[in-house]
N, C-alpha and C positions, 0 to 999 in steps of 0.2 A: 427714432431715438438715437441711432448711431450717427446720423448726420449732425444732430445737435451736439453730441459729444466731440465730434471731429472739429466743428466750428468753434466750440468752446476751447478746446485744446489749442487750436491755431490762434485764437484771440489771446490766450494767456502767453503763448510763445512770443507773439508780436509785442505785447505789452512789456514783457520782461526784456526783450531786445531794446525797446525804446528807452527803458529806464537805465539799462547798462550803458547805452550810447550817450545818453544825456549826462551821466555822471562820470564819464571817462575823460582822461586827459593823456596826451601822448608826448608833450614837450618835456625836455630834460630839466628845464627850469621854467616851470609853469607859472609865469607871472607877467602881468601887463605893465609893471613898474620896475623893470630891471635897471639896476645901477651897476656900473663897471669900474673896477679898480685895476690899473695896469702898472707893472713894474718891468720896464724894458731892460733894465740892468740884469735882472734875474730871469727874464723871459717868462713872466708869469702874468696871468689874467685871472681875476676873481669876479664872477658875476654874482649879484645878490638880488633877490626878489622876495616879495612877501604876498601872502594870500590870507584873508581877503584883501582886495585892493584898498578898502577903507576899513582898517582895523577897528574893532569894537572893544571898548573897555571891558575887562574881565571875561573875554571870550578868546579862545585860542587863536593865535595868528601863527601861520607857518612861515618861518624865516628860512629861505633856501639859499644855498651857496653852490657854485660850480667853479672848480679850480682847474684851469687849463694852461697848456703851454701856449704862450702868446704867438709863436710863429706857426706851429703845426695845428693848433686847435685840439690836440689830444689831451685827455684828462691827466692831471698830475696824480700819481699813485703814491700810496703809503705815506700819509701825512698825519699829524696830530693837530687837532684844532681846539681852540678855546674861544667861546663867544661870550661877550659881555654886553648887556643891554642897560642903558642908563638914560635918565632924563635930567641929570645934573643933581638930583636929590636922592634918588634910589638907584641901587646897583644890583643886578642879578647876573650870575655867571654860570655858564655851561662849560665844564672843564674837561680836558684830556679826552676828547672824542676822537676815536680812530676814523680816519678818512681813507679807506683802502682804494677807492675808485674815483675820487675827485668830486663827487656830488654828495652833499649831505644837507640835512635840515634839522631844525629844532622847532618845537612848538612853545610859544611864549604868551603869557597873559599880560597884556599891558594894563597896569593899574590906574593910569591917569591918561587924560587927553594931552595933546601937545606934541612937540617934536622930541623923538627919542633917538639916541645915537646907538648904533649897533657896531661894536668893535670886534674884529676878528684877528686872532693871533694864529698863524699857521706855522707849525714847526715841521720843517723838512730835515732830512739827515744832514744837509749842507748849509741850511740857513733858517732864519726866522723872519716871517713877514707879518706886517701889521696893516690892516685895512679898516677904513671907517665908512659907515653907510648911515643914511637917515631914514627914519620912518615917522610919518606924521599920522597921529591918531586924532581924528576930528571929534569935537564934542557932539555927541549924539545919544539918543536913547536907543536901547536894544530894539531889534526888529520884532514886529508882531509875528506870531507863528505862521500866519497865512501869507506873509510877504515873501517868504523864502520859496523859490520854485521847487526845491527838493521836497519840502514839506507838502506842497500841493500835489506833486507826483505820488508821494506816499499815500496821501489821503485818497487820491483817485484810484490807486491800486487797491487799497483796502475796500473802498466802496464797490469796485468792480468785483472783487472776490466775494464779498457779501451778497451781491446781486446774483452772481453765478451759483453760489451755494443755495440760495433761496429758490432759484429756478429749478435746480436739480431736485431739491426736496419736494417742491410742488408737483413736478412732473412724475415723480415716483408714487405719489398718492393716488 
């Protein structure tokens, strides 16, 4: 019985490790569709990316920004940002966000498909910078629950836990 509990414990640790590794990301701007805006006069570079890569209508999309010194690559500190998202008809604003370390993001629900413009205003103590980026939201239906790999991992974990508990209960009888 002790060997069984040891193997069960080892299996659960292994499964937990897989789930954590599967859902982890280590990049500072975690996006496959990075756009870059540069201002050599003020020595400034702004990187923009969004996740998921193909935004879905009425589902949160993370809009990420990284503000760095163009020459050194170091993050620009202590700025105030405002982000405006528009498709030419609708307008949504995130205003007066503190950016103490150069990286920040907002979560936005795109209401329509098509091309959306993301406008960034970055206020620094010595200047104001404006940058513009594009996000294309394809026309699509929302994914089914089992098409998302995270949901499949959650279901497998729950099924494994139920199986383990059932085996433990049956062995104790």
